[in-house]
A tleap script that builds the chain and sets N, CA, C and O, in Angstrom:
source leaprc.protein.ff14SB
mol = sequence {
  NMET THR LYS ALA ASP ARG LEU CYS ILE LYS
  ILE ALA LEU VAL PRO THR ALA THR PHE VAL
  VAL GLY LEU LEU SER PHE MET ALA LEU ARG
  THR ALA SER GLY THR SER PRO LEU PRO ALA
  GLY ALA THR GLN TYR VAL THR SER ALA SER
  LEU LEU VAL THR PHE GLY ALA ILE LEU ALA
  ALA ASN LEU LEU ARG VAL ARG LEU ASN CARG
}
set mol.1.N position { -118.484 119.962 42.835 }
set mol.1.CA position { -118.941 120.087 42.138 }
set mol.1.C position { -118.741 118.856 41.337 }
set mol.1.O position { -117.661 118.304 41.125 }
set mol.2.N position { -119.875 118.504 40.933 }
set mol.2.CA position { -119.597 117.371 40.474 }
set mol.2.C position { -119.492 116.886 39.088 }
set mol.2.O position { -119.371 117.743 38.213 }
set mol.3.N position { -119.523 115.512 38.719 }
set mol.3.CA position { -119.073 114.867 37.711 }
set mol.3.C position { -120.259 115.586 36.282 }
set mol.3.O position { -120.031 115.856 35.103 }
set mol.4.N position { -121.268 115.663 36.969 }
set mol.4.CA position { -122.232 115.852 35.698 }
set mol.4.C position { -121.497 117.162 35.771 }
set mol.4.O position { -120.457 117.169 35.112 }
set mol.5.N position { -121.800 118.327 36.445 }
set mol.5.CA position { -121.537 119.610 36.014 }
set mol.5.C position { -120.046 119.491 35.212 }
set mol.5.O position { -120.082 119.996 34.090 }
set mol.6.N position { -118.857 118.956 35.570 }
set mol.6.CA position { -117.736 118.723 34.506 }
set mol.6.C position { -118.156 118.840 33.399 }
set mol.6.O position { -118.028 119.865 32.729 }
set mol.7.N position { -118.853 117.575 32.948 }
set mol.7.CA position { -119.309 117.299 31.595 }
set mol.7.C position { -119.714 117.952 30.658 }
set mol.7.O position { -119.411 117.896 29.466 }
set mol.8.N position { -120.921 119.044 31.584 }
set mol.8.CA position { -121.905 119.750 30.694 }
set mol.8.C position { -120.647 121.150 30.576 }
set mol.8.O position { -120.576 121.691 29.472 }
set mol.9.N position { -119.802 121.628 31.597 }
set mol.9.CA position { -118.676 122.606 31.023 }
set mol.9.C position { -117.369 122.290 30.043 }
set mol.9.O position { -116.451 123.071 29.792 }
set mol.10.N position { -117.568 120.682 29.472 }
set mol.10.CA position { -116.821 120.458 28.445 }
set mol.10.C position { -117.832 120.286 27.427 }
set mol.10.O position { -117.376 120.654 26.345 }
set mol.11.N position { -118.586 120.025 27.373 }
set mol.11.CA position { -120.062 120.139 26.627 }
set mol.11.C position { -119.913 121.466 25.505 }
set mol.11.O position { -119.955 121.484 24.275 }
set mol.12.N position { -119.692 122.715 26.678 }
set mol.12.CA position { -119.987 124.198 26.649 }
set mol.12.C position { -119.031 124.688 25.858 }
set mol.12.O position { -119.283 125.385 24.875 }
set mol.13.N position { -117.397 124.229 26.375 }
set mol.13.CA position { -116.319 124.372 25.949 }
set mol.13.C position { -115.718 124.140 24.781 }
set mol.13.O position { -115.070 124.843 24.005 }
set mol.14.N position { -116.139 122.742 24.804 }
set mol.14.CA position { -114.995 122.356 23.614 }
set mol.14.C position { -115.451 123.090 22.118 }
set mol.14.O position { -114.611 123.646 21.411 }
set mol.15.N position { -117.090 122.993 21.701 }
set mol.15.CA position { -117.195 123.812 20.195 }
set mol.15.C position { -116.645 125.049 20.486 }
set mol.15.O position { -115.729 125.270 19.695 }
set mol.16.N position { -116.865 126.297 21.577 }
set mol.16.CA position { -116.357 127.002 21.124 }
set mol.16.C position { -114.753 127.554 21.042 }
set mol.16.O position { -114.308 128.425 20.294 }
set mol.17.N position { -113.909 126.608 22.246 }
set mol.17.CA position { -112.705 127.229 22.096 }
set mol.17.C position { -112.367 125.910 20.375 }
set mol.17.O position { -111.337 125.909 19.701 }
set mol.18.N position { -113.274 125.244 20.211 }
set mol.18.CA position { -112.890 124.323 18.544 }
set mol.18.C position { -112.637 126.343 17.668 }
set mol.18.O position { -111.603 126.983 17.479 }
set mol.19.N position { -113.680 126.592 17.459 }
set mol.19.CA position { -114.275 127.629 17.158 }
set mol.19.C position { -113.114 128.888 16.853 }
set mol.19.O position { -112.561 129.198 15.798 }
set mol.20.N position { -113.007 129.409 18.096 }
set mol.20.CA position { -112.038 130.684 18.269 }
set mol.20.C position { -110.712 130.028 17.805 }
set mol.20.O position { -109.872 130.790 17.326 }
set mol.21.N position { -110.415 128.681 17.891 }
set mol.21.CA position { -109.070 128.132 17.629 }
set mol.21.C position { -108.549 128.375 16.158 }
set mol.21.O position { -107.442 128.794 15.820 }
set mol.22.N position { -109.838 127.933 15.202 }
set mol.22.CA position { -110.008 127.307 13.829 }
set mol.22.C position { -110.161 129.198 13.729 }
set mol.22.O position { -109.104 129.695 13.339 }
set mol.23.N position { -110.966 129.945 13.936 }
set mol.23.CA position { -110.633 131.162 13.286 }
set mol.23.C position { -109.334 132.038 13.584 }
set mol.23.O position { -108.699 132.682 12.749 }
set mol.24.N position { -109.034 131.911 15.147 }
set mol.24.CA position { -107.456 132.702 14.825 }
set mol.24.C position { -106.752 132.110 13.909 }
set mol.24.O position { -106.102 132.864 13.184 }
set mol.25.N position { -106.635 130.341 13.603 }
set mol.25.CA position { -105.734 129.984 13.390 }
set mol.25.C position { -105.863 130.682 11.273 }
set mol.25.O position { -105.043 130.808 10.363 }
set mol.26.N position { -107.367 130.930 11.431 }
set mol.26.CA position { -107.472 131.239 9.633 }
set mol.26.C position { -106.911 132.670 9.755 }
set mol.26.O position { -105.910 132.916 9.081 }
set mol.27.N position { -107.356 133.509 10.421 }
set mol.27.CA position { -106.869 134.848 10.455 }
set mol.27.C position { -105.402 135.194 10.205 }
set mol.27.O position { -105.089 136.209 9.582 }
set mol.28.N position { -104.543 134.366 10.683 }
set mol.28.CA position { -103.200 133.853 11.011 }
set mol.28.C position { -102.730 133.588 10.065 }
set mol.28.O position { -101.624 134.048 9.780 }
set mol.29.N position { -103.188 133.017 9.501 }
set mol.29.CA position { -102.744 132.048 8.048 }
set mol.29.C position { -102.747 133.338 6.919 }
set mol.29.O position { -101.841 133.675 6.157 }
set mol.30.N position { -104.053 133.904 7.096 }
set mol.30.CA position { -104.432 135.095 5.858 }
set mol.30.C position { -103.135 136.222 6.115 }
set mol.30.O position { -102.562 136.713 5.143 }
set mol.31.N position { -102.815 136.507 7.269 }
set mol.31.CA position { -102.087 138.141 8.272 }
set mol.31.C position { -100.744 137.233 7.419 }
set mol.31.O position { -100.146 137.860 6.545 }
set mol.32.N position { -100.379 135.987 7.664 }
set mol.32.CA position { -98.763 135.589 6.914 }
set mol.32.C position { -98.769 135.469 5.504 }
set mol.32.O position { -97.727 135.737 4.906 }
set mol.33.N position { -99.752 135.117 4.887 }
set mol.33.CA position { -99.805 135.384 3.578 }
set mol.33.C position { -99.650 136.646 2.947 }
set mol.33.O position { -99.259 136.631 1.780 }
set mol.34.N position { -99.941 138.021 3.639 }
set mol.34.CA position { -100.042 138.827 3.500 }
set mol.34.C position { -101.272 139.757 3.110 }
set mol.34.O position { -101.264 140.887 2.623 }
set mol.35.N position { -102.521 138.785 3.538 }
set mol.35.CA position { -103.738 139.931 3.116 }
set mol.35.C position { -104.283 139.861 4.435 }
set mol.35.O position { -103.815 139.437 5.492 }
set mol.36.N position { -105.617 140.485 4.067 }
set mol.36.CA position { -105.887 141.186 5.366 }
set mol.36.C position { -106.775 139.933 6.359 }
set mol.36.O position { -107.419 139.044 5.802 }
set mol.37.N position { -106.705 140.015 7.443 }
set mol.37.CA position { -107.009 138.908 8.503 }
set mol.37.C position { -108.327 138.312 7.430 }
set mol.37.O position { -108.256 137.399 6.607 }
set mol.38.N position { -109.331 139.051 7.723 }
set mol.38.CA position { -110.592 138.841 6.891 }
set mol.38.C position { -110.785 138.819 5.766 }
set mol.38.O position { -109.774 139.278 5.235 }
set mol.39.N position { -111.731 138.467 4.799 }
set mol.39.CA position { -112.006 138.833 3.615 }
set mol.39.C position { -113.160 139.767 3.591 }
set mol.39.O position { -114.169 139.594 4.275 }
set mol.40.N position { -112.973 140.772 2.772 }
set mol.40.CA position { -113.983 141.657 3.009 }
set mol.40.C position { -115.348 141.497 2.767 }
set mol.40.O position { -115.747 140.730 1.890 }
set mol.41.N position { -116.162 142.213 3.529 }
set mol.41.CA position { -117.533 141.538 4.137 }
set mol.41.C position { -117.667 140.711 5.079 }
set mol.41.O position { -118.792 140.678 5.579 }
set mol.42.N position { -116.711 139.860 5.597 }
set mol.42.CA position { -117.186 138.613 6.217 }
set mol.42.C position { -116.933 139.002 7.400 }
set mol.42.O position { -116.489 138.098 8.107 }
set mol.43.N position { -117.033 139.920 7.857 }
set mol.43.CA position { -116.921 140.722 9.724 }
set mol.43.C position { -118.661 139.976 10.267 }
set mol.43.O position { -118.803 139.030 11.042 }
set mol.44.N position { -119.736 140.730 9.600 }
set mol.44.CA position { -120.966 140.013 10.022 }
set mol.44.C position { -121.477 138.611 10.425 }
set mol.44.O position { -122.248 138.162 11.274 }
set mol.45.N position { -120.070 137.724 8.625 }
set mol.45.CA position { -120.776 136.229 8.914 }
set mol.45.C position { -119.349 136.035 10.497 }
set mol.45.O position { -119.960 135.653 11.495 }
set mol.46.N position { -118.615 136.121 10.641 }
set mol.46.CA position { -118.004 136.087 11.770 }
set mol.46.C position { -118.803 136.084 12.699 }
set mol.46.O position { -119.117 135.001 13.194 }
set mol.47.N position { -119.409 137.426 13.244 }
set mol.47.CA position { -119.939 137.729 14.248 }
set mol.47.C position { -121.154 136.913 14.784 }
set mol.47.O position { -121.468 136.534 15.913 }
set mol.48.N position { -121.861 136.752 13.239 }
set mol.48.CA position { -123.253 135.858 13.475 }
set mol.48.C position { -122.844 134.114 13.830 }
set mol.48.O position { -123.603 133.282 14.326 }
set mol.49.N position { -121.595 133.941 13.452 }
set mol.49.CA position { -121.044 132.215 13.808 }
set mol.49.C position { -121.244 132.336 15.228 }
set mol.49.O position { -122.105 131.832 15.949 }
set mol.50.N position { -120.061 133.276 15.548 }
set mol.50.CA position { -119.612 133.286 17.161 }
set mol.50.C position { -120.563 133.196 17.808 }
set mol.50.O position { -120.730 132.208 18.524 }
set mol.51.N position { -121.596 134.356 17.731 }
set mol.51.CA position { -123.084 133.996 18.625 }
set mol.51.C position { -123.404 132.659 18.071 }
set mol.51.O position { -122.919 131.837 18.848 }
set mol.52.N position { -123.821 132.238 17.377 }
set mol.52.CA position { -124.458 131.135 17.212 }
set mol.52.C position { -123.708 129.643 17.861 }
set mol.52.O position { -124.331 128.804 18.513 }
set mol.53.N position { -122.182 129.556 17.493 }
set mol.53.CA position { -121.451 128.627 18.103 }
set mol.53.C position { -121.660 128.973 19.643 }
set mol.53.O position { -121.285 127.976 20.260 }
set mol.54.N position { -122.014 129.768 20.367 }
set mol.54.CA position { -121.539 130.088 21.627 }
set mol.54.C position { -122.907 130.077 22.016 }
set mol.54.O position { -123.014 129.332 22.990 }
set mol.55.N position { -123.816 130.487 21.745 }
set mol.55.CA position { -125.423 130.261 22.416 }
set mol.55.C position { -125.731 128.492 22.370 }
set mol.55.O position { -126.168 127.763 23.260 }
set mol.56.N position { -125.240 128.117 20.733 }
set mol.56.CA position { -125.659 126.409 20.653 }
set mol.56.C position { -124.834 125.731 21.567 }
set mol.56.O position { -125.401 124.912 22.289 }
set mol.57.N position { -123.279 125.934 21.736 }
set mol.57.CA position { -123.090 125.325 23.381 }
set mol.57.C position { -123.347 125.000 24.655 }
set mol.57.O position { -123.272 124.008 25.379 }
set mol.58.N position { -123.894 126.902 24.762 }
set mol.58.CA position { -124.794 127.062 25.666 }
set mol.58.C position { -126.235 125.959 26.273 }
set mol.58.O position { -126.461 125.434 27.363 }
set mol.59.N position { -126.920 125.968 25.053 }
set mol.59.CA position { -127.934 125.201 25.183 }
set mol.59.C position { -127.712 123.792 25.321 }
set mol.59.O position { -128.170 123.031 26.172 }
set mol.60.N position { -126.633 123.457 23.976 }
set mol.60.CA position { -126.587 121.742 24.478 }
set mol.60.C position { -126.159 121.926 25.860 }
set mol.60.O position { -126.960 121.341 26.590 }
set mol.61.N position { -125.388 122.397 26.413 }
set mol.61.CA position { -124.863 122.148 27.618 }
set mol.61.C position { -125.755 122.048 28.598 }
set mol.61.O position { -125.652 121.157 29.441 }
set mol.62.N position { -126.807 123.000 28.617 }
set mol.62.CA position { -128.384 123.033 29.909 }
set mol.62.C position { -128.996 122.036 29.077 }
set mol.62.O position { -129.965 121.738 29.776 }
set mol.63.N position { -129.060 121.446 28.226 }
set mol.63.CA position { -130.042 120.032 27.708 }
set mol.63.C position { -129.610 119.175 28.596 }
set mol.63.O position { -130.215 118.568 29.480 }
set mol.64.N position { -128.166 119.180 28.187 }
set mol.64.CA position { -127.727 117.931 28.669 }
set mol.64.C position { -128.092 118.104 30.656 }
set mol.64.O position { -128.802 117.490 31.453 }
set mol.65.N position { -127.268 119.123 30.729 }
set mol.65.CA position { -127.969 119.027 32.058 }
set mol.65.C position { -128.870 118.451 33.055 }
set mol.65.O position { -128.803 117.796 34.094 }
set mol.66.N position { -129.967 119.117 32.086 }
set mol.66.CA position { -131.588 118.920 32.561 }
set mol.66.C position { -131.733 117.198 32.541 }
set mol.66.O position { -132.288 116.492 33.382 }
set mol.67.N position { -131.038 116.789 31.288 }
set mol.67.CA position { -131.425 115.351 30.775 }
set mol.67.C position { -130.826 114.681 32.441 }
set mol.67.O position { -131.593 113.965 33.084 }
set mol.68.N position { -129.655 114.958 32.897 }
set mol.68.CA position { -128.643 114.111 33.794 }
set mol.68.C position { -129.143 114.369 34.982 }
set mol.68.O position { -128.531 113.861 35.921 }
set mol.69.N position { -130.124 115.042 35.245 }
set mol.69.CA position { -130.978 116.106 36.525 }
set mol.69.C position { -131.897 114.542 36.634 }
set mol.69.O position { -131.887 113.819 37.630 }
set mol.70.N position { -132.507 114.319 35.604 }
set mol.70.CA position { -133.590 113.321 35.177 }
set mol.70.C position { -133.748 111.859 36.343 }
set mol.70.O position { -134.580 110.979 36.120 }
savepdb mol mol.pdb
quit
């Protein structure tokens, strides 16, 4: 695995991991305060945001890989 490949993997994982940790922290905080993990009606927004973050991170990593291979 080359250094460029490792960089592309980091570019793809950091935003996704940040989103997941933030979401889990938010849900844990709400659960600890005695409310439901997500506000009413927020599930569709969380699902779409997770898809957007994941696809965006993969797209950014692939664009970086194309740029580094030139």
